[in-house]
C-alpha positions as CSV (number, residue, x, y, z in Angstrom):
1,M,15.9,15.6,-0.1
2,D,12.7,17.5,0.4
3,E,11.6,17.2,4.1
4,Q,8.0,16.7,2.9
5,I,9.1,13.4,1.2
6,L,9.0,10.5,3.6
7,K,11.4,7.6,3.5
8,I,9.6,4.5,2.1
9,C,10.4,1.4,4.2
10,K,11.7,-1.6,2.4
11,Y,11.2,-5.3,2.8
12,G,13.0,-6.4,5.9
13,E,11.9,-3.4,8.1
14,D,9.8,-4.5,11.1
15,V,7.1,-1.9,10.7
16,L,6.0,-3.6,7.5
17,R,5.1,-6.8,9.4
18,L,2.9,-5.2,12.1
19,K,-0.9,-5.1,12.2
20,A,-1.5,-1.4,12.0
21,A,-3.3,0.4,14.8
22,T,-6.8,1.8,14.3
23,V,-7.0,5.5,13.6
24,K,-8.9,7.0,16.6
25,D,-9.5,10.5,15.3
26,I,-8.8,12.7,12.3
27,N,-6.7,15.6,13.4
28,Q,-4.3,18.1,11.8
29,Q,-1.4,15.7,12.4
30,L,-3.1,13.0,10.4
31,V,-4.0,15.5,7.6
32,D,-0.4,16.5,7.4
33,L,0.8,12.9,7.3
34,I,-1.6,12.2,4.4
35,G,-0.2,15.2,2.5
36,R,3.3,14.0,3.0
37,M,2.3,10.5,2.0
38,A,0.8,11.8,-1.2
39,R,3.9,13.9,-2.0
40,S,6.1,10.8,-1.3
41,M,3.9,8.5,-3.5
42,Y,4.0,11.0,-6.4
43,H,7.7,11.5,-5.9
44,T,8.3,7.8,-6.7
45,H,6.8,8.4,-10.2
46,N,5.3,4.9,-10.3
47,G,3.3,4.6,-7.1
48,V,-0.5,4.2,-7.2
49,G,-1.0,3.5,-3.5
50,L,0.8,4.0,-0.2
51,A,0.0,2.7,3.2
52,A,1.1,4.4,6.4
53,P,3.2,1.4,7.5
54,Q,5.3,1.9,4.4
55,V,6.4,5.3,5.7
56,G,7.0,3.9,9.2
57,R,3.6,4.8,10.7
58,S,1.7,1.8,12.0
59,L,-1.8,3.2,11.3
60,Q,-4.8,1.9,9.5
61,L,-4.4,4.5,6.8
62,S,-3.8,4.2,3.0
63,I,-4.0,6.5,0.0
64,I,-4.6,5.5,-3.6
65,D,-4.4,7.4,-6.8
66,I,-4.4,5.2,-9.9
67,S,-4.1,8.4,-12.1
68,M,-0.7,9.0,-10.5
69,G,-1.6,12.6,-9.8
70,T,-3.1,13.5,-13.2
71,N,-6.8,13.4,-12.0
72,P,-7.5,14.9,-8.6
73,D,-10.8,13.0,-8.4
74,D,-8.9,9.7,-8.4
75,F,-7.1,10.5,-5.1
76,M,-8.7,8.5,-2.3
77,V,-8.0,8.3,1.5
78,M,-8.9,5.1,3.3
79,I,-9.0,5.3,7.1
80,N,-9.7,2.0,9.0
81,P,-10.7,0.2,5.8
82,V,-12.5,-3.2,6.0
83,I,-13.4,-5.4,3.0
84,I,-17.0,-6.5,3.6
85,E,-17.7,-8.4,0.4
86,T,-15.7,-10.0,-2.4
87,G,-16.3,-11.7,-5.7
88,G,-14.3,-13.5,-8.4
89,E,-10.6,-14.0,-8.7
90,E,-7.8,-12.9,-11.0
91,V,-4.1,-13.1,-11.1
92,G,-2.0,-10.0,-12.1
93,D,1.5,-8.8,-11.8
94,E,2.0,-6.4,-8.9
95,G,4.9,-4.2,-7.8
96,C,5.4,-2.6,-4.4
97,L,7.3,0.5,-3.3
98,S,8.6,-1.5,-0.4
99,L,10.0,-4.2,-2.8
100,P,11.3,-1.9,-5.5
101,G,12.3,-3.6,-8.8
102,F,10.2,-6.7,-8.3
103,M,7.0,-7.7,-10.0
104,M,5.1,-10.7,-8.8
105,P,2.0,-12.6,-9.9
106,V,-0.6,-12.1,-7.2
107,K,-4.1,-13.7,-7.0
108,R,-6.7,-11.1,-5.9
109,H,-10.5,-10.8,-5.7
110,A,-11.8,-9.2,-9.0
111,R,-14.4,-7.2,-7.1
112,L,-14.9,-6.0,-3.6
113,V,-17.0,-3.8,-1.4
114,L,-15.1,-1.6,1.0
115,Q,-16.2,0.1,4.1
116,Y,-13.9,2.9,5.4
117,F,-13.8,6.5,6.7
118,D,-12.8,9.4,4.4
119,L,-10.7,12.4,5.4
120,Q,-13.8,14.2,6.7
121,G,-14.5,11.3,9.0
122,K,-17.5,10.2,7.0
123,E,-18.1,6.5,6.7
124,Q,-18.1,5.3,3.1
125,K,-19.1,2.1,1.4
126,K,-17.9,1.6,-2.1
127,E,-17.6,-1.2,-4.7
128,F,-14.4,-1.6,-6.7
129,E,-13.5,-3.8,-9.7
130,G,-10.4,-4.6,-11.7
131,F,-7.2,-2.7,-11.2
132,K,-8.6,-0.4,-8.5
133,A,-9.9,-3.4,-6.5
134,R,-6.4,-4.9,-6.8
135,V,-4.8,-1.7,-5.5
136,V,-7.2,-1.5,-2.6
137,Q,-6.4,-5.1,-1.6
138,H,-2.7,-4.5,-1.9
139,E,-2.9,-1.4,0.4
140,I,-5.1,-3.2,3.0
141,D,-2.5,-6.1,3.0
142,H,0.0,-3.5,4.2
143,L,-2.2,-2.6,7.1
144,D,-2.3,-6.3,8.1
145,G,1.5,-6.7,7.8
146,T,1.3,-8.7,4.6
147,L,3.4,-8.1,1.5
148,I,3.2,-9.3,-2.1
149,I,6.1,-11.7,-1.4
150,D,3.8,-13.5,1.0
151,R,1.2,-14.1,-1.7
152,V,3.5,-15.9,-4.2
153,S,4.7,-19.5,-4.5
154,A,7.4,-20.7,-2.1
155,L,9.9,-21.0,-5.0
156,K,9.2,-17.4,-6.2
157,R,9.5,-16.1,-2.6
158,Q,12.8,-18.0,-2.2
159,L,14.2,-16.5,-5.5
160,V,13.2,-12.9,-4.5
161,K,14.7,-13.2,-1.0
162,K,17.9,-14.5,-2.5
163,E,18.0,-11.5,-4.9
164,I,17.3,-9.1,-2.0
165,K,20.2,-10.7,0.0
166,R,22.5,-10.1,-3.0
167,L,21.3,-6.5,-3.3
168,Q,21.9,-6.0,0.5
169,R,25.4,-7.5,0.2
170,D,26.2,-5.2,-2.7
171,G,24.9,-2.1,-0.8
172,Q,22.0,-1.6,-3.2
173,W,19.1,-2.3,-0.8
174,K,19.0,0.6,1.7
């Protein structure tokens, strides 16, 4: 495997449950990590977002590209993001690179205002709606140690966990 492609942590790995640490400064190491995260996300062929905890780094850092690499202007880096305003609700099916093969109905805010730092260290404040708002919330959940399985009914959660146990037993969940 390409050394630039990072292993994506799967449900059950401890790093996914931690509250990620605040990024203190933007240095070359962080820039390199973002580049590797982007290559890893695009390598999955279906990822539109990736949070640092998903690649084993407990940092308040996420990347998003809803164009999946087709529009460079859609690529976004969120450092130390905080949702400062929300509005509306909607339910939609979500997948997760840390829970491959599963889609779950998740209730999210339809609109939000986000404050974060970009790769240049400049504070940003932007409003998001619809699918992009959903992706932003999904990635921020990862920074708080929350997964989509935590946002579904107890019955759905139980069924998914049972299926993951079966996959682990059969050696298909590595």
